[in-house]
C-alpha positions in Angstrom: -0.3 0.0 0.2 2.9 2.2 0.6 3.5 2.6 -3.4 0.1 3.6 -4.2 0.1 6.5 -1.0 3.0 7.7 -1.9 1.9 8.6 -5.7 -1.5 10.1 -4.7 0.1 11.9 -1.6 3.0 13.3 -3.8 2.0 14.0 -7.1 4.5 14.9 -10.1 2.6 17.5 -11.4 0.4 20.2 -9.8 -3.0 19.9 -10.4 -4.4 22.8 -13.1 -7.5 22.8 -14.8 -7.4 25.1 -17.8 -10.4 24.3 -20.8 -10.2 25.8 -23.8 -11.2 28.8 -24.8 -13.6 28.5 -27.7 -11.9 31.2 -29.5 -8.9 29.3 -29.9 -7.4 27.9 -32.8 -7.7 24.2 -33.3 -4.2 23.3 -32.8 -4.6 24.5 -29.4 -7.5 23.0 -28.3 -6.5 19.0 -29.4 -3.1 19.9 -27.6 -4.7 21.0 -24.6 -6.9 17.6 -24.6 -3.9 15.8 -24.9 -5.0 14.4 -27.9 -2.2 15.7 -30.7 1.2 13.7 -31.8 4.1 15.8 -31.3 6.0 14.9 -34.5 9.4 16.1 -34.3 10.8 16.5 -38.1 14.2 18.0 -37.5 16.4 18.9 -35.0 17.9 21.1 -37.3 17.9 24.7 -37.4 18.9 27.2 -39.7 18.9 30.2 -36.4 20.3 29.9 -32.9 17.8 31.7 -30.7 19.7 31.6 -26.9 16.1 30.7 -25.8 16.2 27.3 -27.8 15.0 24.7 -25.2 16.0 22.0 -27.3 18.6 19.3 -25.5 21.8 18.7 -26.9 20.5 15.0 -27.9 18.2 17.1 -30.1 19.7 20.1 -31.2 21.6 20.4 -34.7 20.4 16.1 -35.0 18.6 15.6 -37.8 16.2 12.4 -36.6 12.5 12.1 -36.2 10.7 11.5 -33.0 6.8 11.1 -32.4 6.2 12.2 -28.9 9.2 10.7 -27.3 9.9 7.6 -29.4 12.6 8.0 -31.8 11.5 7.2 -35.0 12.9 5.7 -38.6 10.4 5.6 -40.7 7.0 7.3 -41.1 5.5 3.6 -40.2 6.5 4.2 -36.9 5.1 7.6 -36.5 1.6 5.8 -37.5 2.1 3.5 -34.9 2.6 6.1 -32.4 -0.1 8.0 -33.7 -2.5 5.3 -33.0 -1.1 4.1 -29.9 -2.0 7.4 -28.2 -5.5 7.8 -30.5 -4.1 10.9 -31.7 -7.1 13.1 -33.5 -4.3 15.3 -34.9 -0.4 16.3 -35.2 1.7 19.0 -34.4 5.2 19.2 -36.5 7.9 21.1 -35.0 11.7 20.8 -34.5 14.3 22.8 -35.2 12.8 23.9 -38.1 10.1 21.5 -40.0 11.1 23.3 -43.1 14.8 22.5 -42.6 13.4 19.0 -44.0 10.6 20.3 -46.5 10.4 17.1 -48.0 9.8 15.5 -45.2 7.6 17.5 -43.4 5.1 17.7 -46.7 5.8 13.4 -46.8 4.3 13.1 -43.1 1.8 15.2 -44.1 0.3 13.3 -46.6 1.0 10.3 -45.3 -0.9 11.1 -41.9 -3.9 12.4 -44.0 -3.5 9.5 -46.0 -3.5 7.3 -42.7 -6.4 9.1 -40.8 -8.2 11.5 -42.8 -8.9 14.8 -43.6 -10.6 15.0 -40.1 -6.9 14.6 -38.9 -5.5 18.1 -37.8 -2.3 19.0 -38.6 -0.3 22.5 -37.4 3.4 23.4 -38.4 5.6 25.6 -36.9 8.3 27.6 -39.0 10.4 30.9 -38.3 11.8 30.6 -42.0 10.1 33.4 -44.2 9.9 30.5 -47.2 8.9 31.4 -50.8 5.4 32.1 -51.0 4.6 29.5 -53.7 5.7 27.2 -51.7 1.8 27.7 -49.5 0.2 25.9 -52.3 2.5 22.7 -51.8 2.0 22.5 -47.7 -2.0 23.3 -48.6 -2.4 20.4 -51.5 -0.2 17.9 -48.7 -3.0 19.3 -46.3 -1.8 21.3 -44.0 -4.4 22.5 -42.0 -2.3 25.3 -39.5 0.5 27.2 -39.6 2.2 29.0 -37.0 5.4 31.7 -37.7 8.1 32.7 -35.0 9.0 36.3 -36.2 13.4 35.6 -35.6 14.4 38.4 -33.9 11.1 40.0 -33.2 11.2 41.2 -37.0 7.8 41.1 -38.7 8.0 42.5 -42.3 10.0 39.6 -43.9 6.7 37.4 -42.9 4.3 39.2 -44.3 4.3 37.9 -48.1 4.1 34.3 -46.9 1.8 35.2 -44.2 -0.7 36.3 -46.9 0.3 33.3 -49.6 -0.7 30.5 -46.4 -4.1 32.5 -46.0 -5.1 33.0 -49.2 -4.0 28.9 -50.0 -6.3 28.4 -47.1 -4.0 27.7 -44.2 -5.5 28.7 -40.6 -2.4 31.1 -40.2 -1.3 32.9 -36.7 1.7 33.8 -35.2 3.5 32.1 -32.4 6.3 33.6 -30.1 8.1 33.2 -26.8 7.3 36.1 -24.1 10.8 37.8 -23.5 10.6 39.5 -21.0 13.0 42.2 -21.5 11.1 42.9 -25.1 8.3 44.3 -24.1 8.3 47.6 -26.2 9.3 44.8 -29.4 5.9 42.2 -28.9 3.5 45.6 -27.9 4.9 46.8 -31.4 4.7 43.5 -33.2 0.9 43.4 -32.5 0.5 46.8 -33.8 2.6 45.2 -37.0 0.0 42.5 -36.9 -3.1 44.9 -38.0 -1.7 45.2 -41.1 -1.0 41.3 -42.0 -3.7 38.2 -42.8 -3.4 36.3 -39.4 -6.0 34.7 -37.3 -4.3 34.3 -34.4 -1.4 34.9 -32.1 -0.1 32.8 -29.4 2.3 34.0 -26.5 4.3 31.3 -24.6 6.0 32.0 -21.1 9.5 32.2 -21.9 11.1 28.9 -20.6 14.5 28.4 -18.9 15.1 24.4 -19.7 18.6 22.4 -19.0 19.0 23.7 -23.2 19.1 27.3 -22.7 19.8 27.6 -18.8 23.0 29.6 -19.5 21.9 31.7 -22.1 19.2 32.7 -19.8 21.7 33.2 -17.1 23.5 35.6 -19.2 20.5 37.6 -19.7 19.5 38.2 -16.4 16.4 36.1 -16.2 15.6 33.9 -12.8 12.5 30.8 -12.2 9.2 32.7 -11.6 8.9 29.8 -9.0 10.4 27.0 -7.8 7.4 24.8 -9.4 7.3 25.7 -13.1 10.1 26.4 -15.7 8.7 29.8 -16.4 11.2 32.8 -16.9 10.2 35.8 -14.4 8.4 38.2 -15.8 7.5 36.8 -18.7 4.1 35.8 -17.3 2.9 39.3 -16.7 4.3 40.9 -20.2 2.6 38.3 -21.7 -1.0 38.7 -19.4 -0.8 42.6 -20.0 -0.5 42.1 -23.9 -2.9 39.3 -23.9 -5.6 41.9 -22.2 -4.6 44.8 -24.7 -5.8 42.7 -27.1 -9.1 41.5 -25.4 -9.8 45.4 -24.4 -10.0 45.9 -28.0 -11.8 43.6 -29.3 -14.8 44.5 -27.0 -13.9 48.3 -26.9 -12.5 48.7 -23.5 -10.3 51.2 -22.4 -6.6 49.3 -22.3 -6.4 48.0 -18.6 -2.9 49.9 -18.1 -2.7 52.9 -20.2 -6.3 53.3 -20.1 -6.4 53.9 -24.3 -9.2 52.3 -26.3 -7.8 51.1 -29.4 -9.6 49.5 -32.7 -9.8 45.7 -32.7 -6.8 44.5 -33.8 -8.3 41.3 -36.0 -7.0 38.2 -34.3 -7.6 36.0 -31.1 -4.6 36.6 -28.7 -3.9 33.3 -26.2 -1.5 32.8 -23.9 0.2 29.3 -22.5 2.0 29.0 -19.0 5.0 26.9 -18.9 3.3 25.3 -16.2 0.2 24.5 -18.6 2.1 23.1 -21.0 3.6 20.7 -18.4 1.3 19.7 -16.2 -1.9 20.1 -18.3 -0.7 19.4 -21.8 2.3 16.8 -21.3 -0.3 14.7 -18.6 -3.0 14.5 -20.7 -1.3 13.3 -23.1 0.3 11.0 -21.3 -3.1 10.1 -19.8 -4.9 9.2 -23.4 -1.3 7.1 -24.2 -1.7 5.3 -20.8 -5.4 4.5 -21.2 -4.9 2.9 -24.8 -1.8 0.7 -23.7 -2.5 -0.2 -20.5 -1.8 -3.2 -19.9 -4.0 -5.9 -17.3 -1.3 -5.6 -15.0 -1.2 -2.5 -14.6 -2.9 0.5 -12.9 -2.9 4.0 -14.3 -2.4 7.0 -11.6 -4.1 10.1 -11.5 -0.5 11.6 -12.6 -0.4 9.6 -15.5 1.8 7.1 -14.8 1.9 3.4 -14.6 2.2 1.1 -11.5 2.7 -2.6 -11.4 4.7 -5.5 -9.3 7.9 -6.9 -10.4 9.4 -10.0 -9.5 13.4 -9.8 -10.1 13.7 -13.4 -12.2 16.8 -14.5 -14.6 15.4 -15.9 -18.1 16.0 -19.1 -17.6 13.5 -19.4 -14.6 10.7 -17.1 -15.4 8.3 -19.5 -16.4 8.7 -21.7 -13.6 8.5 -18.5 -11.3 5.0 -17.3 -13.2 4.2 -20.8 -12.3 4.4 -20.6 -8.5 3.3 -17.2 -8.4 0.0 -18.6 -10.2 -0.2 -21.9 -8.0 0.3 -19.3 -5.2 -2.0 -16.8 -5.6 -4.3 -17.9 -8.5 -2.9 -15.5 -10.6 -4.2 -16.6 -14.6 -0.7 -16.1 -16.5 -2.2 -14.1 -18.6 -2.3 -10.9 -15.8 2.3 -11.4 -15.9 4.5 -10.0 -18.4 8.2 -11.0 -18.6 10.5 -8.3 -19.2 13.4 -9.5 -20.7 15.4 -6.2 -20.8 15.0 -5.9 -16.8 15.0 -9.5 -16.0 11.8 -9.1 -13.9 7.9 -10.5 -14.4 5.3 -8.0 -14.3 2.3 -8.1 -12.3 0.1 -6.4 -10.4 0.3 -4.6 -7.6 -2.2 -6.4 -5.2 0.1 -9.8 -6.3 3.8 -8.0 -5.3 2.3 -7.2 -1.8 1.0 -10.7 -1.1 3.8 -12.4 -2.3 6.6 -10.2 -1.1 7.4 -12.4 2.1 6.8 -15.3 0.7 9.4 -15.1 -1.8 13.3 -15.6 -2.2 13.4 -13.4 -5.1 13.3 -9.2 -5.1 9.9 -7.5 -5.2 9.7 -4.3 -5.9 6.8 -2.0 -7.0 7.6 0.1 -10.1 6.2 3.7 -11.8 6.9 4.3 -15.3 5.7 6.4 -18.1 3.2 5.5 -20.5 5.7 6.7 -23.4 7.2 4.2 -26.0 10.4 3.9 -23.4 8.6 3.5 -20.3 10.6 5.6 -18.4 10.9 4.4 -14.8 10.1 7.0 -12.1 10.0 5.4 -9.0 10.7 1.5 -7.7 9.9 0.6 -4.2 11.1 -2.3 -2.5 8.7 -4.4 -0.9 11.0 -7.1 0.5 15.0 -7.3 1.5 15.9 -9.4 -1.6 17.2 -5.9 -3.3 19.5 -6.4 -6.5 
């Protein structure tokens, strides 16, 4: 019982309830539901933003991931999409335009496999050739989000118009850098003349991949439980409130000025919600779809089960013995060759822990392809 109570008393994720706004773009709504596959198409990028959150294992590496699963081809991407019952995919990187043909192939394959209703959005910071917009539209891209390098918007105006004209739902997505208030406020004014439907502001995150650069810029974590940079959330909320006030003809909450509506919806996404909301829901969705009979899905979107350690040549006899002793059918046991252990329900592990000469434990893993182990609690003294 100690393992189960420890998980419920000390959750890995803070509890966040945040429903999608009806004005949010479809890509955001599905992400908040946890139903979007994250297709990391390549780690290559033509720019080196100092706030890039990518770790060294992905940055500047031309390899593909579907969620946490490394993929050699799109057959494996489709397997991962099925494993989480995905309703859509978000194509990211790196920059997907650094692998343009691969990105187009991925859009076509996913649409062919799951149908036109499978929603696909893509991020890019490249103001690519306007004629490419029709290629992506014809492939089936539903939504595109442009990242303005150096917060310079004008060079993106032509390609944004081309994407909108091609029928792609088009917007802008930027991290909210706390020391860029003037530039960000200017961007929302510039975007009055852009053919965009939405703008997403993300709380700037301090990660393993960018913390040295963030320290050089003087950014600190806003709290001890999130990765958000101090000042980012406050600035993003003030920009969002300006756009919202203008949309209803109300005075700006900061300077009191009444402004004309901007013509696009602005959404602010916190770093804690990205981790504790979107990711947890995606993990929960995959866990529900892939859970085995001997596993328990926790409120923190992890899988819990008991284990009995056994060498491969002995595991069959151990399974027979456990079945005879507890009455547990063999289908509720699984031998994990890589870790040399038999997986069983938690209640069975607790029942036999004091009766067997083998190490017995309770294990907690993420419901991802790699099943990352996050906790192990020994139930007897026969430890390995």
